N, CA, C and O of each residue as an XYZ file, in Angstrom:
580
protein
N      13.068    -39.458     -5.721
C      13.401    -38.134     -6.851
C      13.331    -37.044     -6.240
O      12.464    -36.745     -5.419
N      14.635    -36.083     -6.754
C      15.008    -35.220     -5.978
C      14.396    -33.898     -6.829
O      14.018    -34.169     -7.969
N      14.258    -32.506     -6.398
C      13.888    -31.588     -7.457
C      14.709    -31.334     -8.699
O      14.365    -30.943     -9.814
N      16.009    -31.696     -8.152
C      17.073    -31.415     -9.898
C      16.915    -32.674    -10.288
O      17.314    -32.563    -11.447
N      16.531    -34.144    -10.127
C      16.036    -35.061    -10.927
C      14.713    -34.994    -11.486
O      13.748    -35.100    -10.729
N      14.538    -34.813    -12.849
C      13.311    -34.633    -13.475
C      12.434    -35.966    -13.453
O      11.249    -35.870    -13.134
N      12.997    -37.248    -13.792
C      12.083    -38.210    -13.654
C      12.044    -38.872    -14.786
O      12.457    -38.301    -15.795
N      11.587    -40.094    -14.859
C      11.181    -40.568    -16.228
C      10.051    -39.701    -17.213
O       9.883    -40.094    -18.367
N       9.582    -38.966    -16.898
C       8.771    -37.701    -17.490
C       9.327    -36.712    -18.043
O       8.730    -36.107    -18.933
N      10.589    -36.339    -17.630
C      11.398    -35.026    -17.957
C      11.077    -34.174    -17.193
O      10.556    -34.508    -16.129
N      11.317    -32.646    -17.539
C      11.249    -31.730    -16.132
C       9.565    -31.047    -16.571
O       9.017    -30.941    -17.669
N       9.080    -30.654    -15.103
C       7.966    -30.496    -14.767
C       7.615    -28.854    -15.823
O       8.423    -27.948    -16.029
N       6.537    -28.923    -16.189
C       6.347    -27.709    -17.024
C       6.255    -26.528    -16.104
O       5.997    -26.506    -14.901
N       6.504    -25.618    -16.878
C       5.958    -24.190    -16.066
C       4.573    -23.612    -16.098
O       3.771    -23.426    -17.014
N       4.549    -23.393    -14.841
C       2.839    -22.768    -14.764
C       2.821    -21.675    -15.799
O       3.847    -21.046    -16.057
N       1.592    -21.421    -16.437
C       0.785    -20.585    -17.390
C       0.131    -19.751    -16.535
O       0.168    -18.559    -16.839
N      -0.453    -20.052    -15.555
C      -1.478    -18.820    -14.680
C      -1.171    -18.122    -14.318
O      -1.943    -17.580    -13.527
N       0.162    -17.486    -14.517
C       0.694    -15.928    -14.163
C       0.205    -15.073    -15.522
O       0.129    -13.844    -15.490
N      -0.072    -15.744    -16.549
C      -0.700    -14.874    -17.938
C      -1.895    -14.249    -17.666
O      -2.198    -13.169    -18.173
N      -2.699    -14.948    -16.784
C      -3.974    -14.336    -16.454
C      -4.772    -14.453    -15.349
O      -5.969    -14.701    -15.200
N      -3.494    -14.127    -14.302
C      -3.848    -14.344    -13.091
C      -3.898    -12.814    -12.540
O      -4.171    -12.718    -11.343
N      -3.694    -11.732    -13.178
C      -3.975    -10.262    -12.890
C      -5.053     -9.743    -13.344
O      -5.417     -9.866    -14.513
N      -5.665     -9.115    -12.466
C      -6.857     -8.499    -12.742
C      -6.923     -6.928    -12.309
O      -6.968     -6.558    -11.135
N      -6.922     -6.034    -13.480
C      -6.786     -4.946    -13.124
C      -7.461     -3.907    -12.609
O      -8.014     -3.211    -13.461
N      -7.615     -3.526    -11.332
C      -8.715     -3.368    -10.098
C      -8.855     -1.220    -10.776
O      -9.845     -0.597    -11.160
N      -7.433     -0.783    -10.628
C      -7.436      0.419    -11.101
C      -6.315      0.982    -11.705
O      -5.335      0.240    -11.631
N      -6.103      2.144    -12.335
C      -4.821      2.718    -12.633
C      -5.093      4.341    -12.418
O      -6.107      4.819    -12.926
N      -4.277      5.106    -11.737
C      -4.266      6.338    -11.464
C      -2.675      7.401    -11.729
O      -1.538      7.020    -11.452
N      -2.926      8.307    -12.125
C      -1.891      9.253    -12.066
C      -1.795     10.309    -10.989
O      -2.311     11.413    -11.166
N      -1.088      9.973     -9.772
C      -1.636     11.093     -8.665
C      -0.601     12.309     -9.164
O       0.443     12.200     -9.807
N      -1.161     13.330     -8.719
C      -0.919     14.607     -8.761
C       0.794     14.920     -8.479
O       1.536     15.518     -9.259
N       1.189     14.309     -7.086
C       2.415     14.383     -6.573
C       2.759     13.121     -6.079
O       1.820     12.328     -6.019
N       4.167     12.609     -5.605
C       4.321     11.837     -4.604
C       5.839     12.741     -4.000
O       6.887     13.074     -4.554
N       5.234     12.916     -2.458
C       6.452     13.571     -1.527
C       7.870     13.217     -1.651
O       8.344     12.134     -1.309
N       8.370     13.976     -2.045
C       9.900     13.345     -1.721
C      10.286     12.813     -0.836
O       9.960     13.288      0.252
N      11.009     11.793     -0.844
C      11.579     10.653      0.536
C      10.455      9.866      1.078
O      10.558      9.186      2.099
N       9.141      9.995      0.217
C       8.199      9.209      0.988
C       8.212      7.875      1.280
O       8.694      7.050      0.505
N       7.678      7.567      2.427
C       7.552      6.121      2.790
C       6.366      5.380      2.610
O       5.435      6.158      2.405
N       6.043      4.300      2.602
C       4.998      3.591      2.218
C       4.302      2.818      3.175
O       5.029      2.155      3.915
N       2.903      2.719      3.377
C       2.448      2.495      4.630
C       1.155      1.403      4.308
O       0.248      2.017      3.747
N       0.913      0.323      4.461
C      -0.392     -0.367      4.195
C      -1.192     -0.423      5.724
O      -0.644     -0.531      6.821
N      -2.295     -0.343      5.510
C      -3.197     -0.559      6.854
C      -4.405     -1.220      6.347
O      -4.848     -1.255      5.199
N      -4.847     -1.736      7.427
C      -6.372     -2.428      6.951
C      -7.572     -1.548      8.292
O      -7.289     -1.451      9.486
N      -8.644     -1.112      7.751
C      -9.208     -0.184      8.808
C     -10.376     -1.068      8.677
O     -10.843     -1.553      7.646
N     -10.825     -1.214     10.063
C     -12.361     -1.992     10.080
C     -12.956     -0.743     10.710
O     -12.342      0.118     11.339
N     -14.551     -0.800     10.373
C     -15.003      0.114     10.948
C     -16.658     -0.974     11.112
O     -17.049     -1.751     10.240
N     -17.362     -0.709     12.459
C     -18.739     -1.674     13.037
C     -19.951     -0.984     12.039
O     -19.841      0.172     11.629
N     -20.984     -1.755     11.745
C     -22.011     -1.421     10.951
C     -22.292      0.201     11.363
O     -22.421      0.469     12.557
N     -22.350      0.877     10.722
C     -23.391      2.126     10.574
C     -22.341      3.535     10.836
O     -22.645      4.709     10.622
N     -21.045      3.008     11.357
C     -19.721      3.728     11.759
C     -19.404      4.868     10.846
O     -18.914      4.547      9.764
N     -19.588      6.111     11.073
C     -19.121      7.261      9.980
C     -18.045      7.344      9.471
O     -17.846      7.787      8.340
N     -16.941      6.800     10.474
C     -15.799      6.674     10.007
C     -15.282      7.759     10.536
O     -15.887      8.433     11.370
N     -13.779      8.107      9.977
C     -12.748      8.602     10.234
C     -13.661     10.350     10.431
O     -14.794     10.340      9.949
N     -13.249     11.601     11.020
C     -13.827     12.835     10.737
C     -12.824     13.425      9.535
O     -11.738     12.942      9.213
N     -13.486     14.611      8.952
C     -12.901     15.065      7.783
C     -11.127     15.017      8.207
O     -10.629     15.184      9.320
N     -10.530     14.771      7.076
C      -9.181     14.593      7.452
C      -8.236     14.459      6.282
O      -8.545     13.600      5.456
N      -7.163     15.141      6.072
C      -5.860     14.840      4.885
C      -4.890     13.731      5.182
O      -4.650     13.158      6.245
N      -4.328     13.550      3.814
C      -3.333     12.565      4.179
C      -2.037     13.238      3.617
O      -2.373     13.889      2.627
N      -1.082     13.316      3.780
C       0.369     13.627      3.299
C       0.998     13.543      1.750
O       1.706     14.269      1.052
N       0.341     12.251      1.613
C       0.507     11.995      0.131
C      -0.694     10.992     -0.580
O      -1.673     10.614      0.063
N      -0.474     10.657     -1.893
C      -1.427      9.757     -2.191
C      -1.929      8.556     -1.409
O      -1.225      7.998     -0.567
N      -3.368      8.110     -1.760
C      -3.694      6.736     -0.634
C      -4.499      6.086     -1.897
O      -5.231      6.638     -2.718
N      -4.104      4.707     -1.766
C      -5.075      3.736     -2.932
C      -5.498      2.728     -1.761
O      -4.853      2.300     -0.804
N      -6.701      2.523     -2.147
C      -7.088      1.231     -1.270
C      -8.303      0.312     -2.370
O      -8.674      0.496     -3.529
N      -8.637     -0.708     -1.321
C      -9.446     -1.584     -1.964
C     -10.397     -2.217     -0.540
O     -10.044     -2.700      0.536
N     -11.864     -1.910     -1.216
C     -12.769     -2.391     -0.126
C     -12.733     -3.760      0.097
O     -13.202     -4.336     -0.885
N     -12.295     -4.708      1.169
C     -12.612     -6.180      1.441
C     -13.849     -6.568      1.840
O     -14.178     -7.672      1.407
N     -14.906     -5.827      2.759
C     -15.787     -6.282      2.941
C     -16.985     -5.069      3.302
O     -16.525     -4.075      3.865
N     -18.389     -5.066      3.041
C     -19.049     -4.157      3.194
C     -18.933     -3.196      2.134
O     -18.383     -3.447      1.061
N     -19.494     -2.005      2.462
C     -19.492     -0.882      1.281
C     -19.292      0.467      2.134
O     -20.087      0.856      2.990
N     -17.982      1.184      1.725
C     -17.797      2.616      1.918
C     -18.442      3.729      1.401
O     -18.790      3.783      0.221
N     -18.639      4.685      2.260
C     -19.476      6.023      1.671
C     -17.985      7.026      1.744
O     -17.496      7.519      2.761
N     -17.502      7.125      0.407
C     -16.122      7.970      0.376
C     -16.634      9.149     -0.142
O     -17.672      9.297     -0.786
N     -15.805      9.983      0.199
C     -16.077     11.487     -0.162
C     -14.632     12.006     -0.093
O     -13.929     11.846      0.906
N     -14.218     12.648     -1.227
C     -12.941     13.311     -1.225
C     -13.168     14.697     -2.209
O     -13.560     14.662     -3.376
N     -12.790     16.022     -1.369
C     -12.776     17.227     -1.559
C     -13.194     17.299     -3.274
O     -12.557     16.469     -3.923
N     -14.150     18.148     -4.094
C     -14.134     18.387     -5.123
C     -14.797     17.244     -6.045
O     -14.994     17.375     -7.253
N     -15.025     16.408     -5.488
C     -16.111     14.795     -6.001
C     -17.108     14.804     -5.054
O     -17.032     15.080     -3.857
N     -18.157     14.436     -5.794
C     -19.478     14.070     -4.941
C     -19.236     12.587     -4.145
O     -18.442     11.671     -4.357
N     -20.158     12.763     -3.265
C     -19.798     10.970     -2.591
C     -20.429     10.086     -3.335
O     -21.482     10.168     -3.967
N     -19.488      9.028     -3.156
C     -19.933      7.644     -3.654
C     -19.511      6.601     -2.937
O     -18.529      6.516     -2.200
N     -20.714      5.444     -3.336
C     -20.191      3.963     -2.550
C     -19.275      3.337     -3.201
O     -19.120      3.161     -4.409
N     -18.594      2.967     -2.171
C     -17.567      1.738     -2.846
C     -17.831      0.653     -2.236
O     -17.568      0.564     -1.037
N     -18.367     -0.328     -2.883
C     -18.475     -1.758     -2.374
C     -17.586     -2.651     -2.055
O     -16.450     -2.176     -2.055
N     -17.642     -3.721     -1.789
C     -16.439     -4.706     -1.645
C     -16.126     -5.091     -3.001
O     -16.983     -5.108     -3.884
N     -14.930     -5.396     -3.184
C     -14.066     -5.827     -4.814
C     -13.762     -4.632     -5.637
O     -13.126     -4.760     -6.683
N     -14.238     -3.314     -5.167
C     -13.759     -2.181     -5.603
C     -12.504     -1.429     -5.237
O     -12.208     -1.640     -4.061
N     -11.757     -0.704     -5.796
C     -10.562     -0.145     -5.447
C     -11.153      1.387     -5.576
O     -12.093      1.811     -6.248
N     -10.214      2.082     -4.645
C     -10.503      3.481     -4.954
C      -8.812      4.419     -4.455
O      -7.790      3.802     -4.157
N      -8.896      5.623     -4.475
C      -7.968      6.424     -4.611
C      -8.010      7.817     -4.400
O      -8.911      8.469     -4.929
N      -7.122      8.383     -3.669
C      -7.247     10.125     -3.445
C      -5.719     10.474     -3.199
O      -4.842      9.863     -2.588
N      -5.711     11.752     -3.939
C      -4.504     12.272     -4.068
C      -3.533     13.247     -2.975
O      -2.515     13.918     -3.143
N      -4.420     12.944     -1.764
C      -3.659     13.291     -0.985
C      -3.414     14.727     -0.779
O      -4.288     15.447     -1.263
N      -2.140     15.509      0.006
C      -1.831     16.714      0.243
C      -2.860     17.518      0.597
O      -3.599     17.226      1.537
N      -3.005     18.595     -0.113
C      -4.126     19.661      0.681
C      -5.496     19.170      0.500
O      -6.267     19.728      1.280
N      -5.950     18.471     -0.127
C      -7.349     17.524     -0.634
C      -7.878     17.143      0.815
O      -7.153     16.541      1.607
N      -9.179     17.524      1.123
C      -9.840     17.130      2.180
C     -10.834     15.716      1.842
O     -11.635     15.516      0.929
N     -10.425     14.898      2.934
C     -11.130     13.410      2.740
C     -11.978     13.728      3.777
O     -11.543     13.848      4.923
N     -13.733     13.955      3.362
C     -14.537     13.853      3.868
C     -15.181     12.636      4.759
O     -15.493     12.519      5.944
N     -15.217     11.920      3.782
C     -16.083     10.386      4.454
C     -15.230      9.219      3.912
O     -14.822      9.089      2.758
N     -15.035      8.379      4.983
C     -14.989      7.106      4.891
C     -15.570      5.956      5.356
O     -14.978      4.877      5.406
N     -16.668      6.134      5.689
C     -17.427      5.441      6.791
C     -18.417      4.375      6.140
O     -18.721      4.475      4.951
N     -18.945      3.288      6.996
C     -19.549      2.497      6.753
C     -20.832      2.877      6.101
O     -21.640      3.429      6.848
N     -21.210      2.684      4.781
C     -22.281      2.744      4.191
C     -23.744      1.761      4.638
O     -24.898      1.951      4.254
N     -23.277      0.785      5.479
C     -24.239     -0.092      5.700
C     -24.396      0.197      7.463
O     -23.511      0.612      8.211
N     -25.556     -0.105      7.755
C     -25.575     -0.327      8.930
C     -25.782     -1.904      9.878
O     -25.722     -2.035     11.100
N     -26.048     -3.026      8.775
C     -26.002     -4.398      9.074
C     -24.959     -5.083      8.856
O     -24.909     -6.284      9.119
N     -23.728     -4.247      8.216
C     -22.573     -5.396      8.416
C     -21.263     -4.827      8.515
O     -21.268     -3.692      8.039
N     -20.197     -5.161      8.929
C     -18.947     -4.124      8.877
C     -18.438     -3.865      8.042
O     -18.714     -4.542      7.051
N     -17.403     -2.769      7.868
C     -16.597     -2.535      6.483
C     -15.243     -2.839      6.947
O     -14.827     -2.587      8.079
N     -14.555     -3.415      5.970
C     -13.170     -3.507      6.004
C     -12.596     -3.193      4.457
O     -13.026     -3.531      3.353
N     -11.453     -2.409      4.860
C     -10.883     -2.280      3.666
C      -9.345     -1.749      4.186
O      -9.060     -1.406      5.333
N      -8.334     -1.788      2.861
C      -6.999     -2.091      2.743
C      -6.751     -0.804      2.221
O      -7.432     -0.292      1.332
N      -5.466     -0.110      2.945
C      -5.254      1.144      2.343
C      -3.551      1.101      2.449
O      -2.825      0.767      3.385
N      -3.203      1.637      0.928
C      -1.563      2.001      1.172
C      -1.378      3.265      0.950
O      -2.009      3.906      0.109
N      -0.448      3.745      1.731
C      -0.371      5.358      1.644
C       1.185      5.811      1.278
O       2.137      5.198      1.761
N       1.323      6.712      0.560
C       2.815      7.469      0.402
C       2.880      8.590      1.011
O       2.373      9.640      0.616
N       3.609      8.400      2.168
C       3.648      9.638      3.225
C       4.735     10.547      3.327
O       5.922     10.259      3.173
N       4.273     11.626      3.587
C       5.558     12.609      3.667
C       6.281     12.448      4.835
O       5.766     12.323      5.946
N       7.782     12.448      4.537
C       8.753     12.294      6.024
C       8.380     13.452      6.816
O       8.164     14.589      6.394
N       8.313     12.916      8.349
C       8.014     13.884      9.232
C       6.425     14.443      9.546
O       6.035     15.275     10.366
N       5.699     13.650      8.567
C       4.350     14.425      9.021
C       3.198     12.896      9.236
O       3.225     11.752      8.780
N       2.602     13.378      9.835
C       1.810     12.633     10.263
C       1.022     11.873      9.117
O       0.563     12.732      8.365
N       0.658     10.497      8.654
C      -0.233     10.130      7.741
C      -1.643     10.753      7.498
O      -2.247     10.827      6.429
N      -2.056     11.216      8.820
C      -3.445     11.493      8.739
C      -3.292     12.725      9.915
O      -2.543     12.732     10.891
N      -4.349     13.847      9.437
C      -4.291     14.894     10.121
C      -6.039     15.360      9.958
O      -6.661     15.351      8.896
N      -6.521     15.706     11.152
C      -7.726     15.917     10.898
C      -7.908     17.342     10.710
O      -7.033     18.151     11.021
N      -9.103     17.692     10.171
C      -9.627     19.277      9.629
C     -10.341     19.720     10.638
O     -11.294     19.085     11.090
N      -9.921     20.946     11.127
C     -11.057     21.608     12.121
C     -12.504     22.021     11.524
O     -12.682     21.567     10.394
N     -13.382     22.648     11.950
C     -14.523     23.016     11.672
C     -14.045     24.458     10.951
O     -14.691     24.846      9.978
N     -13.085     25.122     11.362
C     -13.243     26.725     10.815
C     -12.473     26.496      9.324
O     -12.657     27.306      8.416
N     -11.781     25.569      9.190
C     -11.017     25.107      7.731
C     -12.143     24.547      6.867
O     -12.234     24.885      5.687
N     -13.071     23.628      7.475
C     -14.051     22.872      6.818
C     -15.262     24.206      6.149
O     -15.887     24.003      5.108
N     -15.410     25.509      6.958
C     -16.157     26.405      6.842
C     -15.570     27.335      5.700
O     -16.419     27.805      4.944
N     -14.505     27.606      5.505
C     -13.433     28.551      4.569
C     -13.425     27.822      3.763
O     -13.198     28.479      2.747
N     -13.571     26.408      3.409
C     -13.400     25.432      2.246
C     -14.693     25.097      1.689
O     -14.789     24.671      0.538
N     -15.733     25.273      2.477
C     -16.891     24.720      1.840
C     -17.501     24.940      0.169
O     -18.415     24.293     -0.340
N     -16.804     25.899     -0.393
C     -17.107     26.289     -1.811
C     -16.132     24.790     -2.629
O     -16.343     24.456     -3.795
N     -15.262     24.190     -1.852
C     -14.604     23.309     -2.811
C     -15.217     21.541     -2.448
O     -14.577     20.562     -2.831
N     -16.453     21.437     -1.711
C     -17.010     20.315     -1.733
C     -17.903     20.562     -2.413
O     -18.462     21.644     -2.595
N     -18.148     19.342     -2.942
C     -19.202     19.017     -4.519
C     -20.403     19.136     -3.620
O     -20.250     19.028     -2.403
N     -21.735     19.379     -4.212
C     -22.898     19.438     -3.434
C     -23.534     18.130     -3.018
O     -23.576     17.050     -3.609
N     -23.872     18.395     -2.199
C     -24.459     17.347     -0.946
C     -25.971     16.511     -1.779
O     -26.763     17.208     -2.414
N     -26.135     15.258     -1.666
C     -27.515     15.020     -1.995
C     -28.607     15.491     -1.132
O     -28.324     15.851      0.010
N     -29.654     15.524     -1.489
C     -30.827     15.990     -0.618
C     -30.943     14.661      0.283
O     -31.798     14.586      1.165
C-alpha cells in the first residue's frame, strides 16, 4: 500500500493535536524593532553560581526562555527577579541596560535560549562601563537588602 492508496479503511484521518498543542508563554509589545533587523537565536549556558554577563545592552529587543536552572534577571527600571526553568522573559533592548542574567543557583547549571532582533552593523551585545552605570544609577530599581 502506498501513501496515495488509502487502503481498505479509507483515507487516514488528519491529526487534531495542533488544536491544543500551543501553550502561550508570553506576549509582548516591544517599543521598537530596528530598521532592517536581523534575528539571532542563541543558547546561553552558565555554570552553578556564575554571575553571568556584566551589565550590557542589546541593539534590539530580546526574547528568551529558561531551559534549565534559574536565572537572576534585572533590566533597567525593573526590580531583579528569578526566572525559573519553563518560564519566558523579554527585554526591550536599545538604550535599556541589562544588569543581570546570571545563575541564581550555586548547585545546578543555567541554560536559556534567547532570540534577539539585532540592528544591522551593530553588535548584538555591548558592555556598559562603570562611568555610565554611575550616571544612570537613578534608573535602576531599588536593590533588595
